[in-house]
Wavefront OBJ file of the C-alpha trace (Angstrom):
o trace
v 38.250 27.940 12.560
v 37.628 25.363 15.311
v 33.884 26.070 15.091
v 33.768 25.583 11.308
v 33.086 21.785 11.289
v 30.494 22.200 14.045
v 28.831 25.063 12.192
v 28.785 22.992 8.988
v 27.205 20.081 10.869
v 24.533 22.348 12.390
v 23.684 23.853 8.999
v 23.581 20.427 7.332
v 21.375 19.079 10.134
v 19.044 22.076 9.873
v 18.737 21.604 6.102
v 17.976 17.919 6.650
v 15.221 18.778 9.142
v 13.699 21.361 6.801
v 13.772 18.888 3.905
v 12.329 16.091 6.067
v 9.558 18.355 7.384
v 8.702 19.618 3.894
v 8.543 16.084 2.499
v 6.506 14.785 5.434
v 4.018 17.616 4.911
v 3.443 16.428 1.344
v 2.662 12.881 2.460
v -0.931 11.940 3.220
v -1.924 10.022 6.351
v -5.015 7.815 6.349
v -6.659 5.490 8.831
v -8.112 2.172 7.706
v -10.683 1.398 10.388
v -11.515 -2.318 10.526
v -13.505 -4.543 12.848
v -10.171 -5.907 14.141
v -8.604 -2.494 14.774
v -7.049 0.432 12.943
v -4.258 0.476 10.360
v -2.536 3.815 9.713
v -0.962 4.363 6.311
v 1.238 7.054 4.799
v 0.900 7.807 1.084
v 3.496 9.377 -1.220
v 1.827 11.704 -3.760
v 5.180 13.141 -4.884
v 6.442 9.692 -5.910
v 3.198 8.080 -7.123
v 0.820 10.959 -7.968
v -1.560 9.033 -10.243
v -2.005 6.139 -7.825
v -2.372 8.303 -4.709
v -4.861 10.622 -6.443
v -6.917 7.607 -7.502
v -6.901 6.046 -4.012
v -7.833 9.356 -2.400
v -10.826 9.783 -4.745
v -12.264 6.622 -3.206
v -11.306 7.744 0.310
v -12.695 11.280 -0.021
v -15.970 9.963 -1.456
v -16.320 7.425 1.394
v -16.462 4.596 -1.130
v -14.415 2.245 1.049
v -17.086 2.481 3.761
v -18.271 -1.062 4.610
v -15.893 -2.629 2.113
v -13.721 -5.589 3.153
v -10.369 -7.251 3.333
v -11.380 -10.370 1.416
v -8.223 -12.110 0.206
v -5.072 -13.319 1.933
v -1.907 -14.894 0.575
v -0.046 -17.036 3.098
v 2.836 -19.530 2.927
v 0.233 -22.309 3.220
v -2.138 -21.216 0.456
v 0.741 -20.210 -1.839
v 2.619 -23.508 -1.429
v 1.861 -24.733 -4.956
v 2.873 -21.501 -6.697
v 6.355 -20.979 -8.104
v 6.369 -17.293 -7.101
v 4.969 -16.966 -3.597
v 3.805 -13.758 -1.921
v 2.296 -12.701 1.404
v -0.348 -9.964 1.223
v -3.830 -9.059 2.352
v -6.164 -7.572 -0.252
v -9.037 -5.177 0.303
v -11.536 -2.961 -1.463
v -15.110 -3.396 -2.583
v -16.713 -5.972 -4.815
v -19.332 -3.693 -6.410
v -17.476 -2.457 -9.482
v -20.309 -0.067 -10.337
v -18.715 2.270 -7.779
v -15.313 2.151 -9.500
v -13.739 5.090 -11.259
v -11.919 4.560 -14.546
v -8.769 2.399 -14.360
v -5.484 4.224 -13.942
v -2.090 4.152 -15.627
v 0.322 1.774 -13.904
v 3.071 3.666 -12.040
v 5.845 1.079 -11.906
v 8.343 0.796 -9.073
v 11.268 1.582 -11.381
v 9.703 5.048 -11.803
v 8.440 5.662 -8.240
v 11.248 3.951 -6.291
v 8.643 2.680 -3.812
v 9.464 -0.985 -3.409
v 7.214 -3.743 -2.092
v 8.691 -4.080 1.382
v 7.040 -5.150 4.614
v 3.996 -2.900 5.130
v 3.926 -1.409 1.623
v 0.456 -0.612 0.256
v -0.042 -1.168 -3.467
v -2.784 -1.453 -6.077
v -4.145 -4.798 -7.247
v -4.578 -5.254 -10.984
v -5.083 -7.845 -13.690
v -3.354 -6.507 -16.796
v -1.461 -3.214 -17.080
v -3.495 -0.035 -16.550
v -6.490 -1.820 -14.997
v -6.221 -0.877 -11.290
v -9.311 0.751 -9.795
v -10.171 0.408 -6.086
v -8.669 -2.886 -4.915
v -5.423 -2.619 -2.950
v -3.121 -4.848 -0.960
v -0.662 -4.620 1.928
v 2.603 -6.564 1.849
v 3.685 -8.824 4.672
v 7.476 -9.169 4.614
v 9.476 -7.948 1.600
v 7.928 -8.925 -1.739
v 10.464 -8.090 -4.498
v 8.606 -10.249 -7.039
v 5.872 -7.574 -7.004
v 8.339 -4.876 -8.119
v 9.094 -3.945 -11.731
v 10.891 -6.910 -13.286
v 9.417 -9.310 -10.725
v 7.930 -12.605 -11.818
v 4.630 -12.638 -9.909
v 2.836 -11.110 -12.909
v 3.728 -12.524 -16.306
v 4.126 -9.074 -17.898
v 7.025 -8.217 -15.544
v 5.691 -4.720 -14.877
v 4.977 -5.352 -11.214
v 2.409 -3.426 -9.209
v 1.934 0.227 -8.248
v 3.180 0.738 -4.695
v 2.131 4.093 -3.268
v 2.606 4.138 0.509
v 3.248 2.116 3.645
v 1.728 1.097 6.954
v 3.055 3.242 9.814
v 0.921 1.683 12.556
v -1.148 -1.480 12.791
v 0.936 -4.229 11.185
v -0.338 -6.417 14.030
v -3.845 -5.934 12.584
v -2.551 -6.799 9.099
v -1.132 -10.053 10.491
v -4.416 -10.844 12.278
v -6.284 -10.397 9.003
v -3.785 -12.624 7.186
v -4.266 -15.370 9.796
v -8.013 -15.667 9.143
v -9.440 -18.938 7.860
v -9.547 -18.972 4.078
v -10.369 -21.173 1.130
v -8.535 -20.599 -2.150
v -7.159 -17.367 -0.620
v -10.666 -15.958 0.003
v -11.370 -15.209 3.670
v -14.282 -17.294 4.921
v -15.280 -14.292 7.028
v -14.069 -11.128 5.274
v -12.900 -8.384 7.624
v -15.065 -5.286 7.396
v -13.349 -2.017 6.524
v -15.614 0.411 8.374
v -14.058 3.259 6.411
v -10.781 4.792 5.256
v -10.342 8.441 6.185
v -7.693 11.158 6.119
v -6.057 11.957 9.463
l 1 2 3 4 5 6 7 8 9 10 11 12 13 14 15 16 17 18 19 20 21 22 23 24 25 26 27 28 29 30 31 32 33 34 35 36 37 38 39 40 41 42 43 44 45 46 47 48 49 50 51 52 53 54 55 56 57 58 59 60 61 62 63 64 65 66 67 68 69 70 71 72 73 74 75 76 77 78 79 80 81 82 83 84 85 86 87 88 89 90 91 92 93 94 95 96 97 98 99 100 101 102 103 104 105 106 107 108 109 110 111 112 113 114 115 116 117 118 119 120 121 122 123 124 125 126 127 128 129 130 131 132 133 134 135 136 137 138 139 140 141 142 143 144 145 146 147 148 149 150 151 152 153 154 155 156 157 158 159 160 161 162 163 164 165 166 167 168 169 170 171 172 173 174 175 176 177 178 179 180 181 182 183 184 185 186 187 188 189 190 191 192 193 194
């Protein structure tokens, strides 16, 4: 009987490890290779299947090759806005390479919130996201479902997070910009699975 709590703990711990390993095997790891260094991201296809599938179509077809991080939101260039955010935005400008827009997977459905390092899809109106994405710097709850950054209140489709390279994200954010557009966009050499 004395071993019963210990045995229960061992079994519970083993089940946790199995569950953690199984879930981590479903996640997708990618490397965003930039001229300033690499950013490693982890994507959650179980939570945001439409968004991850869309992003990976661009990745697997090498369509992010020689694209850029072109936009940054900073405390300075957001000073006049009521709802301020901090992000860097990347993708490609040539929309002829874009696939069809995808359905917006809102954070109230995916439970992936816009926290520091979260990667999410840029959009104009609902169901318009294609290739452009952004990475959050600090927590950005106004980008979640019900947030006020977008007037429709639907928020944006978060689908993963940075696991390595937030220092590179911060370097990109610190670049000189005018009206949030980087004066010298940072080249994304490519985004690949790892």
